[in-house]
C-alpha positions in Angstrom: 169.7 83.2 102.2 167.2 82.8 99.4 163.5 82.7 100.5 162.5 80.3 97.7 164.1 77.3 99.4 161.2 75.4 101.1 161.2 73.4 104.3 164.8 74.0 105.4 166.6 74.9 108.6 170.1 76.2 109.3 172.6 74.2 111.4 175.3 75.7 113.5 177.7 75.1 110.6 175.5 77.0 108.2 174.4 73.9 106.3 170.8 73.4 105.1 168.9 70.3 106.2 165.3 69.3 105.9 163.4 69.4 109.1 162.5 66.0 110.6 159.3 64.5 109.3 157.6 63.1 112.4 154.9 60.7 111.0 153.4 60.2 114.5 153.0 63.9 115.1 151.4 64.4 111.7 148.9 61.6 112.2 148.1 62.8 115.8 147.4 66.3 114.5 145.2 64.9 111.8 143.2 62.9 114.3 142.7 65.8 116.6 141.6 68.0 113.7 139.2 65.3 112.6 137.8 65.0 116.2 137.4 68.8 116.3 135.4 68.8 113.1 133.1 66.1 114.4 132.7 67.4 118.0 128.9 67.0 117.8 129.3 63.2 117.6 131.7 63.2 120.5 129.2 65.3 122.5 126.3 62.9 121.5 128.4 59.9 122.7 129.0 61.7 126.0 125.3 62.5 126.4 124.3 58.9 125.7 126.9 57.6 128.2 125.8 60.1 130.8 122.1 59.2 130.5 122.8 55.5 130.3 124.5 55.7 133.7 122.0 58.0 135.3 119.0 56.0 134.1 120.5 52.6 135.1 120.7 51.5 131.4 117.1 52.3 130.5 118.1 54.7 127.8 119.7 51.9 125.8 117.0 49.3 126.2 115.5 48.1 122.8 112.1 49.5 123.4 113.4 52.9 124.5 115.8 53.2 121.5 112.8 52.5 119.2 110.8 55.1 121.1 113.5 57.7 120.6 112.9 57.5 116.9 109.2 57.3 117.0 108.8 60.2 119.6 111.3 62.5 117.9 111.0 61.7 114.2 108.9 64.9 113.5 111.6 67.1 115.0 114.3 65.5 112.9 112.2 66.0 109.8 111.9 69.6 110.6 115.6 69.9 111.4 116.6 68.6 108.0 114.7 71.5 106.3 115.8 74.0 108.9 119.5 73.2 108.4 119.1 74.1 104.7 117.3 77.3 105.5 119.9 78.3 108.1 122.8 77.5 105.8 121.3 80.0 103.3 121.3 82.7 106.1 117.5 82.5 106.9 115.3 81.2 109.7 111.8 79.9 109.9 109.7 80.5 113.0 106.4 79.2 111.5 107.2 75.4 111.2 105.3 74.5 114.3 102.1 76.4 113.3 102.3 75.0 109.7 102.7 71.5 111.1 99.6 72.1 113.3 97.6 73.6 110.4 98.4 70.7 108.1 97.7 68.1 110.8 94.3 69.7 111.3 93.6 69.7 107.5 94.6 66.0 107.3 92.0 65.4 110.0 89.3 67.1 108.0 90.3 65.2 104.8 90.7 61.7 106.3 88.2 61.7 109.1 85.5 64.3 108.5 85.4 64.0 104.7 86.3 60.4 104.5 88.9 60.6 101.8 91.2 57.7 101.2 94.2 57.9 103.6 96.7 58.3 100.7 94.8 61.1 99.1 94.5 62.9 102.5 98.3 62.6 102.9 99.1 63.8 99.3 96.7 66.8 99.6 98.2 67.8 102.9 101.7 67.7 101.6 100.7 69.8 98.5 99.1 72.4 100.7 102.3 72.4 102.9 104.3 73.2 99.8 101.8 76.0 98.8 102.2 77.4 102.3 106.0 77.4 101.8 105.6 79.1 98.5 103.5 81.8 100.1 106.2 82.6 102.6 109.0 82.1 100.1 107.3 84.8 97.8 107.5 87.4 100.5 111.1 86.5 101.4 112.5 86.0 97.9 110.6 88.4 95.7 109.4 91.1 98.0 112.5 91.2 100.1 111.0 91.1 103.6 113.4 89.4 106.1 112.5 85.7 106.7 112.3 86.4 110.5 109.4 88.8 109.9 107.7 86.7 107.3 107.8 83.5 109.3 106.9 85.3 112.5 103.7 86.5 110.7 103.3 82.9 109.4 103.5 81.5 112.9 100.5 83.7 113.9 98.6 83.2 110.7 98.8 79.4 110.5 98.2 78.9 114.2 95.0 80.9 113.9 94.0 78.9 110.8 94.7 75.7 112.6 92.3 76.7 115.3 89.7 77.8 112.7 89.9 74.4 111.0 89.6 72.5 114.3 87.0 74.7 115.8 88.9 74.5 119.1 88.1 70.8 119.1 90.1 67.5 118.5 89.8 65.4 115.4 90.3 61.6 115.5 90.6 58.7 115.1 92.6 58.2 111.8 92.7 55.2 109.5 95.2 52.5 110.4 97.3 53.2 107.3 97.6 56.8 108.2 98.6 56.0 111.7 101.5 53.9 110.4 103.4 57.1 109.6 103.9 57.7 113.3 103.4 54.3 114.9 104.0 51.7 112.2 106.8 49.1 112.0 108.3 47.1 109.2 108.8 43.7 110.6 108.2 40.0 110.0 109.1 40.2 106.3 110.9 36.9 106.6 108.6 35.5 109.3 107.9 36.2 112.9 110.6 35.9 115.5 113.0 37.7 117.8 115.3 39.1 116.7 113.7 40.2 113.5 115.8 38.8 110.7 114.8 41.5 108.2 116.0 44.3 110.5 119.3 42.6 111.0 119.7 42.2 107.2 119.0 45.8 106.7 121.6 46.7 109.3 124.2 44.5 107.5 123.3 46.1 104.2 123.8 49.5 105.7 127.2 48.6 107.0 128.3 47.2 103.6 127.2 50.3 101.8 128.9 52.5 104.3 132.2 50.7 104.0 132.0 50.7 100.2 131.2 54.4 100.0 133.9 55.4 102.4 136.6 53.2 100.7 135.6 54.6 97.3 135.6 58.1 98.6 139.1 57.7 100.1 140.5 56.1 97.0 139.2 59.0 94.9 140.9 61.5 97.2 144.1 59.6 97.0 143.9 59.5 93.3 143.7 63.2 93.0 146.4 63.9 95.6 144.0 65.2 98.3 144.7 64.7 102.0 143.2 61.7 103.6 143.0 60.2 107.1 145.8 57.8 108.2 144.7 54.3 107.2 144.7 53.2 110.9 142.4 56.0 111.9 140.3 55.4 108.8 139.7 51.8 109.8 139.0 52.7 113.5 136.3 55.1 112.5 134.7 52.6 110.2 134.7 50.0 112.9 133.2 52.4 115.5 130.4 53.5 113.1 129.7 49.9 112.1 129.5 48.8 115.8 127.0 51.6 116.5 124.9 50.5 113.5 125.0 46.8 114.7 123.9 47.9 118.2 121.2 50.2 116.9 119.7 47.7 114.4 120.0 44.7 116.8 118.0 46.8 119.4 115.3 47.5 116.9 115.3 43.8 115.9 114.7 42.8 119.5 111.6 45.0 119.8 109.2 45.5 116.9 111.6 46.0 113.9 112.2 49.1 111.9 109.9 52.0 112.6 108.2 53.5 109.5 109.3 56.9 110.8 113.0 55.7 110.6 112.5 54.6 107.0 111.1 58.1 106.1 114.0 59.8 107.9 116.5 57.5 106.1 115.1 58.4 102.7 115.1 62.1 103.6 118.7 62.1 104.9 119.9 60.3 101.7 117.9 62.5 99.4 118.8 65.8 101.0 122.4 64.7 101.7 122.8 64.1 98.0 121.2 67.4 97.1 123.5 69.4 99.5 126.7 67.6 98.6 126.4 66.6 95.0 124.0 69.0 93.3 124.3 72.5 91.8 121.4 73.6 93.9 123.2 72.5 97.1 126.3 74.3 96.1 124.2 77.4 95.5 122.8 77.2 99.0 126.2 77.1 100.5 127.4 79.9 98.3 124.5 82.1 99.2 125.0 81.5 103.0 128.7 82.2 102.6 128.4 85.5 100.7 125.1 86.5 99.2 126.4 89.4 97.3 129.3 87.4 95.8 126.8 84.6 94.9 124.7 87.1 93.0 127.7 88.5 91.2 128.7 85.0 90.1 125.3 84.5 88.4 123.4 82.5 91.0 119.7 83.2 91.1 119.4 83.9 94.8 115.7 84.7 94.8 114.9 81.4 93.1 117.0 79.5 95.6 115.4 81.3 98.5 111.9 80.6 97.1 112.5 76.9 96.6 114.0 76.6 100.1 110.9 77.9 101.7 108.7 75.7 99.4 110.8 72.7 100.7 110.5 73.8 104.3 106.7 74.1 103.9 106.6 70.5 102.5 108.7 69.1 105.4 106.7 71.0 108.0 103.6 69.4 106.5 105.3 65.9 106.6 106.3 66.5 110.3 102.7 67.5 111.1 101.4 64.3 109.5 103.9 62.2 111.5 103.0 63.9 114.8 99.3 63.6 114.1 99.6 60.0 113.2 101.6 59.2 116.3 99.0 60.7 118.5 96.1 59.6 116.4 94.7 63.0 117.0 94.7 66.5 115.5 94.4 69.0 118.3 94.7 72.7 118.9 98.0 72.3 121.0 99.8 70.5 118.2 103.0 72.0 117.0 103.7 74.1 120.1 107.4 74.7 120.4 108.3 72.7 117.3 110.1 75.7 115.8 112.4 76.0 118.8 113.1 72.3 118.9 113.9 72.3 115.1 116.2 75.3 115.3 118.0 73.9 118.4 118.4 70.5 116.6 119.7 72.2 113.5 122.3 74.3 115.3 123.4 71.4 117.6 123.5 69.1 114.6 126.1 71.3 112.8 124.5 74.3 111.1 126.7 77.4 111.4 125.3 80.5 113.0 125.8 82.8 110.0 125.1 80.2 107.3 127.5 79.0 104.7 128.4 75.7 106.4 126.4 72.9 107.9 125.5 69.2 107.4 122.2 67.3 107.1 123.4 64.5 109.4 123.2 64.8 113.2 120.5 67.0 114.8 119.5 64.4 117.4 118.2 66.5 120.3 115.8 63.7 121.2 118.3 62.0 123.3 118.2 64.9 125.7 114.4 64.9 125.9 114.2 61.2 126.4 117.0 60.9 128.9 115.7 63.7 131.1 112.2 62.4 130.9 113.3 59.0 132.1 115.1 60.7 135.0 111.9 62.4 135.9 113.4 65.9 135.4 110.6 68.6 135.2 109.8 70.3 131.9 111.1 73.6 133.3 114.6 72.1 133.8 114.5 70.3 130.5 114.0 73.6 128.7 116.8 75.2 130.7 119.2 72.3 129.9 118.4 72.4 126.1 118.8 76.1 126.1 122.3 75.7 127.7 123.2 73.0 125.2 122.2 75.2 122.3 124.3 78.1 123.6 127.3 75.9 124.0 126.9 74.5 120.6 126.8 77.9 119.0 129.8 79.0 121.1 131.7 76.0 119.9 130.9 76.9 116.3 132.1 80.5 116.9 135.3 79.2 118.6 136.1 76.9 115.7 135.6 79.8 113.2 138.0 82.1 115.1 140.6 79.3 115.6 140.6 78.5 111.8 140.8 82.3 111.0 137.6 82.4 109.0 135.9 85.1 111.1 
């Protein structure tokens, strides 16, 4: 029998027939594959359900949902930058110390020197980028591993933060500055509960989501690429839309949209576009997948590495400002453990262990922190649980790689 006859089977009489095309089996396999690729979202739903039950519904109360964003916004900002660094095959252990250092400097600028709040913020962000450039220089152009460079940076900038503060606290900050961590956008169309503006923003988000997904699906169909079954596609859209409705309605019933959430939304959209639709983003993925091959293909890997750490310094500075604004205080203990939280959030949110793959979305470890705090679980057990979750997330990533034959 010739080997160039595709998709055929032999019957007992020797005739050739096409194998049965079971549409249900194909759709079911497609759905299972999709669920496997989005396991983090399933895990997040499971965690939310678990803590909703164990906290008697406190987790999903409007005030607590708002607090989840406000209390963990700085970690999510760090996680966005950390995902990009990890995708390229690096790590940054200094982000907590950099956040503390920049928070302390902003206290000097805004409180002790009396600079305008906006100028204090701009100067702080610029210095954060300079700090990132300092570390990026050693990684990209000197060739020292990022682990060593950022470990040194963790010590250097923690020490500098203590020098700036003089082992004392700096506060209180101007009201506009504090809005970074505690402000809300509400009452645009008049006071009331629920807040109409928040609901309209939620409705706009759903419309944009549906339009984007429909357009993306149509483009894939046009070019003959595989797409989800239409029923599963609609079900996913309905589920995500329902989650947005619940989330935005909860915010509308409390104080409206936190400023921290606005910052996060802008960052996610901006960096999501960079990673998925820009040459720079494709270069990051290529370097993480195979650095040597990326160099041979003409990618300027040193330049990419340098810019990654400049960006990480900028985001660490922004996280430090948000944290300082939330506490209305720049203190010596600020930034402790931020690097571990950010790395955990990045891995749990989808960054692969060896780089090369990863997404900007996700990285919401704050639900664990908040849920366990409500339950009254001690900090020692919280750390143990988060460590276990991190280990399982990485193990799941390794398992997926082996199953797909990519390792």
